[in-house]
Every structure is written in C-alpha cells, then in structure tokens.
C-alpha positions in Angstrom: 118.7 168.0 19.9 119.0 164.9 17.9 116.6 164.1 14.9 115.6 161.4 13.0 116.3 161.8 9.2 116.0 159.5 6.7 118.3 156.6 5.4 120.2 157.3 1.9 118.2 154.9 0.0 115.2 156.6 1.5 116.8 160.2 0.7 117.3 159.0 -3.0 113.9 157.7 -3.1 112.2 161.1 -2.0 114.8 163.1 -4.1 113.2 161.0 -7.1 109.8 161.7 -6.4 110.2 165.7 -6.2 112.3 165.6 -9.3 109.5 163.8 -11.5 110.8 160.0 -10.9 114.2 160.6 -12.3 116.3 158.0 -11.3 119.4 159.6 -9.6 121.2 156.0 -10.3 120.8 156.9 -14.0 123.9 159.2 -13.7 127.2 158.6 -11.9 127.5 162.2 -11.8 124.0 163.0 -10.3 124.4 160.2 -7.9 127.9 161.1 -6.9 126.8 164.6 -6.0 123.5 163.5 -4.2 125.8 161.3 -2.2 128.1 163.8 -1.2 125.1 166.0 -0.4 123.7 163.6 1.6 126.8 163.0 3.3 127.1 166.6 4.4 123.3 167.0 5.3 122.8 164.3 7.4 124.6 165.7 10.2 123.2 168.9 9.7 119.5 167.8 9.7 120.1 165.7 13.0 121.4 168.9 14.9 117.8 170.4 13.6 119.1 173.5 11.5 116.0 175.0 9.5 116.4 174.2 5.5 115.1 178.0 5.4 118.1 179.2 7.1 120.4 177.5 5.1 118.6 178.9 1.9 119.4 182.2 3.3 123.1 181.7 3.5 123.4 181.5 -0.1 122.9 185.1 -0.8 124.9 185.8 2.1 127.8 183.9 0.8 126.8 185.3 -3.1 127.8 188.6 -1.4 130.9 187.8 0.1 132.0 186.5 -2.7 131.0 190.0 -4.7 133.1 191.8 -2.1 136.0 189.5 -2.4 135.8 189.9 -6.0 136.2 193.7 -5.8 139.3 193.1 -4.1 141.0 191.2 -7.2 144.3 189.4 -6.8 144.4 186.4 -4.8 141.3 187.4 -2.9 139.7 186.1 -6.5 140.5 182.3 -5.0 138.6 183.1 -1.6 135.5 184.4 -3.7 135.8 181.3 -6.0 135.4 179.0 -2.8 132.7 181.3 -1.5 130.8 180.4 -5.1 131.8 176.9 -4.4 130.3 177.0 -0.9 126.9 178.7 -1.8 126.7 176.1 -4.7 126.7 173.3 -2.2 124.5 175.1 0.0 121.8 175.2 -2.5 121.6 171.7 -2.5 122.0 171.2 1.1 119.1 173.2 2.0 117.0 170.6 -0.2 118.7 167.8 1.2 118.1 168.8 4.7 113.8 169.4 4.2 113.8 165.9 2.7 116.1 164.3 5.4 113.6 165.8 8.1 110.5 165.3 6.3 110.3 169.5 6.0 109.7 169.8 2.1 107.0 172.5 1.8 105.7 175.1 -0.6 107.1 177.9 1.2 110.5 176.3 1.5 110.3 175.8 -2.3 109.8 179.3 -3.1 112.2 180.8 -0.3 115.2 178.5 -1.9 114.1 179.7 -5.4 114.2 183.3 -4.2 117.8 182.9 -2.6 118.8 181.1 -5.5 118.1 183.7 -8.1 119.6 186.6 -5.7 122.5 184.5 -5.6 123.2 184.1 -9.1 122.6 187.9 -9.3 125.2 188.1 -6.9 127.5 185.9 -8.9 127.1 187.7 -12.0 127.7 191.0 -10.0 130.8 189.4 -9.0 131.6 188.6 -12.6 131.6 192.2 -13.5 133.5 193.2 -10.6 136.5 191.0 -11.9 136.4 192.7 -15.3 133.9 191.0 -17.5 131.9 193.3 -19.9 128.8 194.4 -18.4 127.0 193.3 -21.6 128.3 189.9 -20.6 127.2 189.8 -17.1 123.7 191.3 -17.9 123.4 188.3 -20.9 124.4 185.8 -18.9 122.0 186.8 -15.9 119.1 187.1 -18.6 120.0 183.4 -19.8 120.0 182.5 -16.1 117.2 183.7 -15.2 115.2 182.7 -18.4 116.1 178.8 -17.8 115.0 179.1 -14.4 111.8 180.5 -15.6 111.6 177.8 -18.1 112.1 175.0 -16.1 109.5 176.3 -13.1 107.2 176.9 -15.9 107.6 173.4 -17.2 107.3 172.2 -13.6 104.0 174.1 -13.4 102.6 172.8 -16.4 103.0 169.0 -15.1 106.7 168.4 -16.6 109.8 167.0 -14.8 111.6 169.1 -12.7 
C-alpha cells in the first residue's frame, strides 16, 4: 500500500516546528542526519509501516546488543552494529510519523519509553563487555537525568 508522504522541504519544516523552531539548516551535522533519516524513512513511510512498530524494534536491537556483547570477541562488532542501527531507528520512527502525518502524544510517549529501555540495555551491554558496574550505573543515571531535564524543559515551554 503506497502512502502519500511529505517532500523533503516540508519534512524539514515539520521537524523544525516540533523542535522549538530550530532551523536544521543552521547545522551541517543536523541537516546531514535529517537528510539521511529522510532518505531511509521515505520508502518505509510509503509502505505504511506504523511509527510505533519502529519504536518497539529499538529495545529489541538493544537486547540483541546485550546478548552479542556477552559473547565477547568478534561479536562486539556485531553488537556495535546493532547499537548503530537502533540509533538510526530512534530517528526513523519520528521521521515516519512526520512523513505520514501521524505525530501523536501517545507516539511521543511510546518513543520516549522505548528509548529509555534501549538506553538501559546499552549500559547493560557496556557492563557485559567489562566496564565497572559503577561506571555503567553512573552513565545510566546521567543519561536518564539529561532526558528528564530535556523533557521538563519542553513541558515548561522551552525548546525540545
């Protein structure tokens, strides 16, 4: 089933509105990442894949990264690839929602919860490859603190 989706310019404008008016063209890095995300998300959106389904794949990949990291050796490369792919999916779910006009409060919450679960799994993988437990716990605390501060700032009317 082929879905109508936003073109690149409309996608960037919609992304900007959702991120406090930040102009993605102000940063080559942001514009580059959004361009890659758009290129990957467009065919996925046209296929009609639900953004929530994409959100739920992230924690599954995070769990796979933990399993592979636990094996050690050459499996660490595969674990790193899963971490990279789940990072791409983290942007892909929102891009598909934007492209299909399916941005919802529920999707935002689902994405955030899935992202925090994935973050925790990354840190478990870090511990499994030999990082001291205190470093993994401290990193998890700082990761969650940063996300909490960002969410509270957005709720208070600040930029996302």
